[in-house]
N, C-alpha and C positions, 0 to 999 in steps of 0.2 A: 702525590700526598693520597693516602689511600680513602677511598669512602667509604661510611659505612653500609652496613649491612640493612637493608628494608628489611623486617621480618614479612609475612607474608598474611595476611588477616582472614580471620573467620569470614565477614562480614566487607564488604566492598562501597567504601565513597564513589560518589559519582566521579569524584577527581581520578580517584584510579581508573576509570574504563577512558578507552581508547575512544579520540578524535574518530567521530564517524563522517564516515562519508559521502560525502554526493550517491554514491550508486547502491552504499547499504541503506544509505535515507528512501529512495527509491526502491528497493527490497522490500523492505519490512515495512511501508506503509500499503503495499497490494496487500497484505497479510488480508487487510478487512478495515473499517472502520475502529472495532475498539480498541486494536494494535494504531493505528493514527491517533489515539487521545491519549494513550500511554506513550506514543510514539513523542507526541509535543510535551507533553512532561516532559521525559527526559535530556529532550535537545533543549529546552530551554534552560534547562542546569546547567547541561555541555554547552552553550553559548555561553555562557556567563565564568562557567571554569575556561572555554579556551582564553577567553577576555583574561581571566588572571593569568593564565600559560603565559599569555605575549609579553606580560610582562616578565615573571621570574618561572619558567619551566623546571617541570620538575627531575631534580637533577638522576642522574644513575648511573654507576661505579660503568658502567660499559663503555666505551670509545665507539668512533667510528672509522672504518677504514677508507678511504677515498676510494676503493675500489666500489664502495656500493654505489655511489653516484656518479658512475662513469659514464655510463648510458645516455645521458640527459645534460646533468649540470656540467658535467665534465671542469673539477677546479683544478686549478694551473697555479695556483697560490696559497703558500702556505699557511699565511698567517690567513688569509680571509676565510680558508676550510674551519682555521681553529673555532675564529666567531662564530660560522655556519656550525658548525656543531653544536658550540654552547649555544647558539638560539635552539636548537632541538634542546636541552637537557644534558646530552654525553658526557662523559666524564675524565673523557682525553680522546688524542685524534693517533692513527696510522698512515703518514703521509710522505712524498719524496718532498726532497728539502727544494724550493724551488728559487731559493739562492743561496750562494755560498760570502755573500759581502757579509764583514763581522759584524757588523750593524746592525742589519737583517735577523740574523742569528740570535744575537744578545736579545733585540727586541724582541724577536719569538718566547725566548727561554723568560725573560722577564715578566711576557703574557702570560705562559703557561704557570710559573709559581703563582702569579697572581690569582688567578682561576683556580688553584688546585686541582689541574689536569693534566695528564698524566703524554707525553709524545714516545711512537717507537718512529723509525723513521725508518723507510725504504732507500732501498740500495741494492744496482748490479752487482754480481760476483764479476772478479777480473777475467777475463777471459781469455785476455792476451800475457804476455810473460812481464809485459810494464804495469805496474800494479799500483802506480802514479795515483790518477783517479779516484778510483776507489779508497786509497787511504786520503786522499781529500775528502771524501764524501765521511770516511768519517769520523774524521776529525770535526765538519761541521756537525754531525751527530753531537757532539760532544760539546760540542759551543753552545750548541743549540738546547741543550739539557734530554737528549735523548736517552730511554733505558735501557732500549735494545734495537737491533736495525735486523727487520726483514727480510728478506731475499727466497730469489728461487730461479734452481738451474735450468729452467724452460720457460719459455715466455707462452707453449703452447700445450699439447698432450700428446701426450703417448702415443696412442695407437691412428692420430691425424700426423703425426711428423714424422715417423721410423715405418716405412713400409716394409724392411727386412730386418735382422738379428744382428748383422753386422754394424750396421749405421747406429743401433741403439747401442751396443758394445762401444763404438767411438765415443757417442755423446756420453756414455759411464764416466770413460778414461778423464774427457777431457773437461767432467763436471767436480770428478776429483780432482783433479790437478788447481780447477777456479777455487776449491774450497781451499787446496795447501797453500796456495798464494796468501787468500786471504786470513787463516787462521794465526799467522804471526801477528798480520797488522792487527786485525782487535783485539790479539793479547794484549800485544806492547800500549793500545790507548786502553786495555780495559773496557770495550766496547762489547759487550756482547752481540753474538752473530745467530738471527731465525731462519733456519732453511725451511723453507714450507712444502709440505706437501701439496704440489701441482699440478695432479692428474700426470705426475710420471713417474715419484717411485712408488711403487708398492709401501705398504707403511713398515714389513719388514726389513725392507732394502732400503729406506732411510732408519731403519733403527740399527743398523748393522753400520751403515755408515758412521751414527752419533757414537755406538760402541768401539768401531776400531779410533776415531780420533780422539776419544775421551779427554774430553776440555770444556773446562765452567764455561769456558768465551763461545764457545757451540751447541749451539740446541737446535731444537724446529716450531715453525710459527706453525700451529697445529688447527689445521685446516679441517673441520666437524664434518664436511660432507663431500669434496672431494675424491678420499680413493674408492669410494661407491663407483665411480666410472670405469676405476679397476678392477670392480670383482671382492674387493674388500669389503666384508661385514661391515656398519657404520661403529658400532660399539666395539669390534674388534681392535679397527685401528685404530680406535681415541685411546684405547686402553694398550696400545704396543706406544703407542707416540709421547701418553701421556708424561712420560718421567722426564724425558727430555723435554719439555715444550717449557720454551724462553717467549712466547709472544701465543697468540691465537687468531685465528678466523671464525667468530661464533655464529655461525650459520643453519639453518632447519632444510630439508630439503625435501623436494618433490618428485613423485617416478611416474612413468607412466609405461605401457609396450607399446610397440611402432615396428614396423615389418624384420627389421636387421637389428632389433636390440631392444631398448628401452631410453627412454627420453627421460633427460633429469633438467631440474630446476629449482636455483635459491625459493622460497617463499619464505613468508614472515614470520617469524619464530613460535613456534606452536600448532601453528601450520601443516608440519610435516610427519617426519618416520625419525628424524634423531631425537632419542632421551636424552634431555637439552640439562633437565634435573640431576641425573646419573651423571653427564659430563661434567654439570660445575659440580660437582660434590666430589669426582676421581679428581680435576684439576683441583682443589681448594687442599684435597689432602696430598697428592703428590709437589705439587707447585704451587707453594700458597700465594707464593708473591708474582704470579704471573698475572697481568690484566686479560680481560674481557673485554675484546675487539668484535666489534660487528663489521661482518661481511656480507650483505642484502642488496644482490646487483639483481636489477631489476632487467629482462629479459625474456626472448625466447628459449623453450626450454631447450637444452644442448642433444643432441642425436651419441647416444654410445651404440654403435654397430658392433656390439659382441656376437652377433652369430653370423660375423662374414671374418673370412679369410687373411684379409690385411690385418684386421683385431689383433689375431693371438700369433703374428708375428713375431714379436718381441717378447710373450711368456712360454718360453720355454719347459719353465716349471709347473707351470699350474695346468691345473686339470679338471673333468666337468665340476667340479662337485662346486669348484668358485661360481659357475655359471650357473648351475643348479640350483644353487643357495641363491642366488642377486634375482634370477628372475621369479622363484618363488615371493621372496620378497618386495618384487613387482608386482605380482598375480593379488599378493594379500592387502598390498596398500590400496590397491585402485577400490577397498569391497569398504573405504574409508576414509579416501581425500578427498577434496573436490579438483573438478580437471585441471590441469596446470594454466600457468597464467599464457597467450600470450598477449603480443605489447606491438606488434608491427602495425597495428594500424593506428595507435595514437600518435595523435600530432605531437608536436614538442611539447605546446602548455601541456597539454595534457599527460605528456611520457614524464613530465616535469613535476609533476604536481603528484603522478602516481608513487614515482621513484619516493619523492619524500615521507607522502602516507606510507610505505613499507619499511621507511625506516622508525621512522616514530612508532610505530603499531609496534615493530623486535623491540625497540628501546621501551618501550612500557610492559611490554612484556618479561624485559629482561627485569625493569624494577619493582615488577608486583608479584609475579611468577616463581621468575631464579631469586632474588633477593640480592640480585646485583645493585 
C-alpha cells in the first residue's frame, strides 16, 4: 500500500522536530541562560510529543534496510525487524528472509498487509551452476509478498578486493554469468531483481549491463552514495541509474580528506552532500512505483585511497578528471559539513542508541522535508 505524501509546511509544529538527543541538549544548554529557558520550553513539549509518538509514531513512506542497524542491533529475524521498523514509524523494510517455513512466510505476509507496509527481500546471486538455493529464495520472497529482491555482485569494495585488472575482469565474467543464471528464474516467478551499485560497478558499467540484458525483471537497487567511492559524481551516478531503479538505498554522505585520498561516511539525511530533493524528484518522475528505503549505516568513516597505485589497477579507462572533480567535491564539502562521526569509542549501549537516533532523524527528515 502506497503511503500518502506529506506536504512540506511553511511552519513546523513541535511534532515535526526530531527528538533531541542527550548530546544535543548538552551542546545547546552550553549556549547560555536564555537558551536554557527556551530549551526548557521546547524540551517540555518534546517530552509530551515523544510520549505520544511512543503510542503512534508518525508514519513515513520511507522504509528501512536491515543494513541500517547492522553495526549494533544486528537483526536476525525478519518478522521482529518488521515490528522494530513499525515502532520507528517506517513504511516498509528491506531484509533477508530468516525462515523458509511456509507458515512463517504467510505470517510475515499477513502482518505486512495488515500494516500496509512494503517488503523487499534480500538474496545472494547464484554464483554456482546449481541455482536451486536461489530459486528457493525467490519462491520464499514471492510467498512473503516481496515486491522485489535486492542483491549485489560484490560483498566488498572494488579497490580493496582486486589488486590487478585480470582479477577484476574475472569477477566481471563471473558476475555476468550469475546474472544470466538468475534472470530466467526471476522471470519465471515474475519477481523483479535489483542489483545494487555496491562500490563495485561504476554507474555507467552497471547501466550498460541493464541495457544489455534489457529485461523488465532486472534493474538496479540505486544506492545514492556508494559511487562516490569510485569517483562518480553523486548526481551523475543517480541520473545514470535512475531509469533502471527497482529499489533504492537512500543515504546522505559526508566526506573528509586524508593522506591517501578521502574519507567517506553515511550521515543522517540532510547533513551531507547528496541533493536528496533532486534525487527524490528524479526517481518519482522516472520510476514512480519505486520504494524509498533508508540505508543509514552508523560506523567509522571508510577510507577511499584514490591517491594510491592499487586503487587505479582496475580503472584503465578512468582519467584524472574523475579524481580532480572528486577531490574538489571533498574540499568544498569541508567548508560546510560537520566533522565525520567516529564511533569506535562508543559502548554497545551507546552505539545502539546512536544507531537508532540516526535512523529516526533520517526518517523524520524524509517525512517532513522530502514529503516521503
